[in-house]
C-alpha positions as CSV (number, residue, x, y, z in Angstrom):
1,M,-4.2,17.3,-18.8
2,R,-3.5,13.8,-17.7
3,R,-5.8,14.1,-14.6
4,A,-8.5,15.6,-16.8
5,V,-8.4,12.7,-19.2
6,K,-8.6,10.2,-16.3
7,A,-11.5,12.1,-14.8
8,L,-13.3,12.0,-18.1
9,V,-12.7,8.3,-18.5
10,R,-14.1,7.7,-15.0
11,R,-17.3,9.6,-15.9
12,L,-17.8,8.0,-19.3
13,V,-16.6,4.4,-18.9
14,P,-18.6,2.2,-16.6
15,F,-16.6,0.8,-13.6
16,P,-16.9,-2.9,-14.6
17,I,-15.3,-2.1,-18.0
18,R,-12.5,-0.1,-16.4
19,R,-11.8,-2.8,-13.9
20,A,-11.7,-5.5,-16.7
21,V,-9.1,-3.4,-18.6
22,W,-7.1,-2.9,-15.4
23,R,-7.1,-6.6,-14.7
24,V,-5.8,-7.4,-18.2
25,R,-3.0,-4.8,-17.9
26,R,-2.2,-6.0,-14.4
27,N,-1.9,-9.6,-15.5
28,V,0.7,-9.0,-18.2
29,P,3.6,-9.8,-15.9
30,R,2.2,-13.4,-15.5
31,V,4.0,-14.2,-18.8
32,A,7.1,-14.6,-16.6
33,Q,5.6,-17.6,-14.8
34,P,5.9,-20.1,-17.7
35,L,9.1,-18.4,-18.9
36,S,10.7,-18.9,-15.5
37,L,10.5,-22.6,-15.9
38,A,12.6,-22.5,-19.1
39,L,15.0,-19.5,-18.7
40,P,18.0,-19.4,-16.4
41,R,17.1,-18.0,-13.0
42,A,17.5,-14.2,-12.7
43,Q,19.3,-12.7,-9.8
44,A,17.6,-10.9,-7.0
45,P,17.0,-7.2,-7.9
46,E,19.5,-4.9,-6.4
47,R,18.5,-2.3,-3.8
48,P,14.7,-2.4,-4.4
49,I,12.5,0.1,-2.5
50,F,9.3,-0.9,-0.8
51,V,7.0,1.9,0.2
52,I,4.9,0.7,3.1
53,G,2.2,2.2,5.3
54,C,-1.4,1.6,6.5
55,P,-3.5,2.3,3.4
56,P,-4.7,4.8,2.5
57,A,-2.0,6.8,4.4
58,G,-0.7,8.6,1.3
59,T,1.5,5.8,0.1
60,S,0.1,6.1,-3.5
61,A,1.0,9.8,-3.6
62,L,4.5,9.1,-2.2
63,L,5.0,6.3,-4.8
64,Q,4.1,8.7,-7.6
65,V,6.6,11.2,-6.3
66,L,9.3,8.6,-6.4
67,L,8.3,7.3,-9.9
68,R,9.2,10.7,-11.3
69,S,12.8,9.5,-10.9
70,P,14.3,8.1,-14.1
71,E,16.2,5.7,-11.9
72,L,13.1,3.8,-10.6
73,R,10.4,1.7,-12.2
74,S,7.4,-0.3,-10.8
75,I,5.2,-3.1,-12.1
76,H,1.8,-1.5,-12.7
77,N,2.3,0.7,-9.7
78,E,1.4,-2.1,-7.2
79,G,2.9,-5.6,-7.2
80,H,-0.1,-7.6,-6.5
81,I,0.6,-9.7,-9.5
82,L,3.9,-10.7,-8.0
83,W,2.7,-11.7,-4.5
84,D,-0.9,-13.0,-5.1
85,P,-0.4,-16.0,-7.4
86,Y,1.2,-18.0,-4.6
87,H,-0.4,-16.5,-1.5
88,H,-4.1,-15.9,-1.8
89,P,-5.6,-16.2,1.7
90,K,-8.1,-18.8,0.4
91,D,-5.2,-21.2,0.1
92,R,-4.4,-20.7,3.8
93,G,-7.8,-21.0,5.4
94,W,-8.5,-17.3,5.0
95,E,-6.3,-16.4,7.9
96,S,-4.9,-13.1,6.7
97,D,-2.5,-11.5,4.2
98,A,0.5,-11.8,6.6
99,L,3.5,-13.7,5.3
100,G,6.8,-14.7,6.8
101,A,10.2,-15.7,5.4
102,E,9.2,-19.4,5.6
103,D,6.4,-18.7,3.0
104,V,8.8,-18.1,0.2
105,S,9.0,-21.0,-2.3
106,E,11.8,-21.4,-4.8
107,R,9.2,-21.5,-7.6
108,E,7.8,-18.1,-6.8
109,R,11.3,-16.7,-6.2
110,A,12.2,-17.6,-9.8
111,Y,9.0,-16.1,-11.1
112,I,9.3,-12.8,-9.2
113,Y,12.9,-12.3,-10.0
114,L,12.3,-12.8,-13.8
115,A,9.1,-10.6,-13.8
116,V,11.0,-7.8,-12.2
117,R,13.9,-8.1,-14.6
118,M,11.6,-8.2,-17.6
119,F,9.5,-5.3,-16.7
120,V,11.8,-3.1,-14.6
121,R,14.8,-3.8,-16.7
122,N,18.0,-2.0,-15.6
123,Q,16.2,0.4,-13.2
124,R,15.7,0.0,-9.5
125,F,12.5,-1.7,-8.6
126,V,10.0,0.3,-6.4
127,D,6.8,-1.2,-5.1
128,K,3.8,-0.1,-3.0
129,T,1.4,-2.8,-2.2
130,A,-1.2,-2.4,0.5
131,E,-0.5,-5.7,2.2
132,N,3.2,-5.3,2.5
133,C,3.2,-3.9,6.0
134,L,2.2,-7.5,7.0
135,R,5.0,-9.1,4.9
136,I,8.3,-7.5,5.8
137,P,10.1,-10.8,6.8
138,Y,8.8,-12.3,3.5
139,L,10.1,-9.4,1.5
140,R,13.4,-9.5,3.3
141,E,13.8,-13.1,2.4
142,L,13.2,-12.4,-1.3
143,F,15.1,-9.1,-1.5
144,P,18.1,-9.1,1.0
145,S,19.2,-5.6,-0.2
146,A,15.8,-4.0,0.0
147,T,15.1,-0.6,1.6
148,F,11.8,0.0,3.4
149,L,10.3,3.4,3.3
150,F,7.6,3.6,6.0
151,L,5.0,6.3,5.7
152,R,3.3,6.8,9.1
153,R,0.2,8.9,9.8
154,G,-1.9,9.9,12.8
155,A,-4.8,7.7,13.5
156,A,-7.7,10.1,13.1
157,G,-6.8,11.1,9.5
158,N,-5.8,7.6,8.5
159,V,-8.9,5.9,9.9
160,N,-11.1,8.5,8.3
161,S,-9.5,7.8,4.9
162,L,-10.1,4.1,5.5
163,I,-13.8,4.7,6.3
164,E,-14.1,6.9,3.2
165,A,-12.5,4.2,1.0
166,W,-14.6,1.3,2.4
167,K,-17.7,3.3,1.6
168,A,-16.5,3.9,-2.0
169,R,-17.4,0.3,-3.1
170,P,-16.7,-1.4,-5.4
171,R,-13.4,0.5,-5.5
172,F,-10.7,-0.8,-3.1
173,V,-12.6,-4.2,-2.5
174,K,-9.8,-6.8,-2.2
175,Y,-11.6,-10.0,-1.2
176,R,-15.0,-11.7,-1.1
177,L,-14.8,-13.4,2.3
178,P,-16.1,-17.0,3.0
179,E,-18.0,-15.5,6.0
180,P,-20.0,-12.3,6.0
181,L,-19.5,-9.1,7.9
182,E,-22.7,-8.5,9.9
183,G,-22.2,-5.2,11.7
184,L,-22.0,-2.8,8.8
185,G,-25.7,-2.1,8.2
186,D,-26.4,-1.6,4.5
187,M,-22.7,-2.5,3.8
188,S,-22.9,-5.9,5.5
189,G,-21.8,-8.8,3.4
190,N,-18.7,-10.6,2.3
191,R,-16.7,-7.8,0.7
192,W,-13.5,-6.7,2.4
193,S,-11.3,-3.7,1.5
194,F,-7.5,-3.4,1.7
195,A,-5.3,-5.8,3.7
196,L,-6.9,-8.8,5.3
197,I,-5.6,-8.5,8.9
198,P,-5.0,-11.4,11.4
199,G,-8.0,-11.9,13.6
200,W,-10.5,-10.4,11.1
201,R,-13.1,-13.0,12.0
202,Q,-13.4,-11.4,15.5
203,L,-14.6,-8.3,13.7
204,R,-17.5,-9.9,11.8
205,S,-20.1,-8.1,14.1
206,A,-18.0,-4.9,14.5
207,R,-18.9,-1.4,13.2
208,L,-17.0,0.0,10.2
209,E,-14.9,2.4,12.3
210,E,-13.7,-0.5,14.5
211,I,-12.7,-2.6,11.5
212,C,-10.8,0.4,10.1
213,A,-9.2,1.1,13.5
214,R,-8.1,-2.5,13.7
215,Q,-6.6,-2.3,10.2
216,Y,-4.7,0.8,11.3
217,I,-3.4,-0.9,14.4
218,A,-2.5,-4.3,12.7
219,N,-0.6,-2.7,9.8
220,N,1.4,-0.3,11.9
221,E,2.2,-2.8,14.6
222,A,3.4,-5.2,11.9
223,A,5.6,-2.5,10.3
224,L,7.2,-1.5,13.6
225,D,7.7,-5.2,14.6
226,G,9.2,-5.9,11.2
227,R,11.6,-2.9,11.6
228,E,13.3,-4.7,14.4
229,G,14.8,-7.2,11.9
230,V,15.9,-4.6,9.3
231,D,19.4,-3.0,9.2
232,P,18.8,0.7,10.2
233,S,20.5,1.8,7.0
234,H,17.8,0.0,5.1
235,W,14.8,1.6,6.9
236,L,13.5,5.1,6.3
237,E,10.5,6.8,7.8
238,V,8.5,9.8,6.8
239,A,5.4,11.3,8.3
240,Y,2.4,11.9,6.1
241,E,2.0,15.3,7.8
242,D,5.5,16.3,6.7
243,L,4.8,15.1,3.1
244,V,1.7,17.2,2.9
245,A,3.2,20.3,4.6
246,S,6.6,20.3,2.9
247,P,6.4,18.0,-0.1
248,V,9.5,19.4,-2.0
249,E,11.8,19.4,1.1
250,T,10.5,15.9,2.1
251,A,11.1,14.5,-1.4
252,E,14.6,16.0,-1.6
253,R,15.5,14.5,1.8
254,L,14.1,11.0,0.8
255,C,16.0,11.1,-2.5
256,G,19.2,11.8,-0.7
257,D,18.5,8.9,1.8
258,L,17.6,6.5,-1.1
259,G,20.7,7.4,-3.1
260,L,18.6,9.0,-5.9
261,V,19.3,12.1,-7.9
262,F,16.7,14.8,-7.0
263,D,15.5,15.1,-10.5
264,P,13.6,18.2,-11.7
265,A,10.6,16.0,-12.5
266,I,10.4,14.9,-8.8
267,E,10.6,18.5,-7.6
268,E,7.9,19.6,-10.1
269,Y,5.6,16.8,-9.1
270,A,6.1,17.2,-5.4
271,A,5.5,21.0,-5.6
272,A,2.1,20.4,-7.1
273,L,1.2,17.5,-4.7
274,G,-1.4,19.5,-2.8
275,S,-3.3,20.4,-5.9
276,R,-2.8,17.0,-7.6
277,P,-3.6,14.2,-5.3
278,S,-3.0,10.6,-6.4
279,S,-5.5,8.7,-8.5
280,T,-6.7,6.8,-5.5
281,T,-7.6,10.0,-3.5
282,L,-11.4,10.3,-2.9
283,S,-11.5,13.9,-1.6
284,A,-8.9,16.7,-1.3
285,P,-6.7,16.6,1.7
286,R,-7.4,19.3,4.3
287,P,-6.6,19.7,8.0
288,D,-8.9,17.8,10.4
289,K,-11.1,16.5,7.5
290,W,-12.2,13.7,9.8
291,K,-14.0,16.2,12.0
292,Q,-16.3,17.1,9.1
293,Q,-16.7,13.6,7.7
294,N,-16.7,11.1,10.6
295,R,-16.1,12.9,13.9
296,E,-18.3,10.7,16.2
297,P,-17.2,7.3,14.9
298,I,-13.5,8.3,15.0
299,E,-13.8,9.7,18.5
300,R,-15.1,6.3,19.6
301,I,-12.1,4.4,18.3
302,L,-9.3,6.9,19.4
303,P,-8.8,5.0,22.7
304,L,-8.1,1.8,20.7
305,T,-5.5,3.5,18.5
306,A,-3.7,5.5,21.2
307,P,-1.1,2.8,22.1
308,I,0.1,2.4,18.5
309,E,0.1,6.1,17.9
310,R,2.5,6.5,20.8
311,R,4.8,3.9,19.2
312,L,4.6,5.8,16.0
313,G,5.7,9.0,17.7
314,Y,2.4,10.8,17.9
315,E,0.6,12.3,20.8
316,P,-2.9,10.7,20.7
317,L,-5.8,13.2,20.5
């Protein structure tokens, strides 16, 4: 019923109106910014969970599974409103979305802790933000007790989903760049989707499949490099392929690893995952979908992605 209502809204309400409403809702937590100047500083949230992975690898679906737990709560599903006010790339020469521990200011620390306390209350904070693969040291500095749940996915399927999402403009557009992309044909221009990766300017004349492949490489390399500084007890990994093939068993295992009760609502949602993709899904998952949608472009970039696939534990195609 809920999905039917959302689908009806998408058909009847123009995208600019839906986006305006979404922006208003997303900005509600900003009330914590002025309040954090007057109220006593809140403590760092205990044992938050950060779902990370190269978008769109299935992290939205995984987050929705976890949010069926009464023990967890997010801020509007993704925490852009927490991270963006102090770290828009335009304030750093449009370099990238990457952040390190040295980028944390005490002013933003006060704001983030208060916002989480106000909107998450006594539950555990869980977040999935597309840029967070590039920000693991930054997040560790803010949340020393955090657990990172890394969703990995094979390159062909993940890059295909990236291509599909880039083509779904204006959905998923994150930035309007100061310099245009010139190799995208009719899509050329200054719009960029998902995380702004280091070295993006070198891709200004690249084809779409190469931009998406470089996003896949940069996000996964950053995640694996960030893992080196995380206590192994605070790092969990799950394969997208396992989540799709065995959603209930995978969800139960993750709940155990995260110290969560395997609530019946989680089991019910996970069992229907194949027939109820997340709200960000553009087309139903199916084996080797990339071969029907973007076979030739993806075959061109597979040599680029092979090294990181091996690091992720996959045998490259």
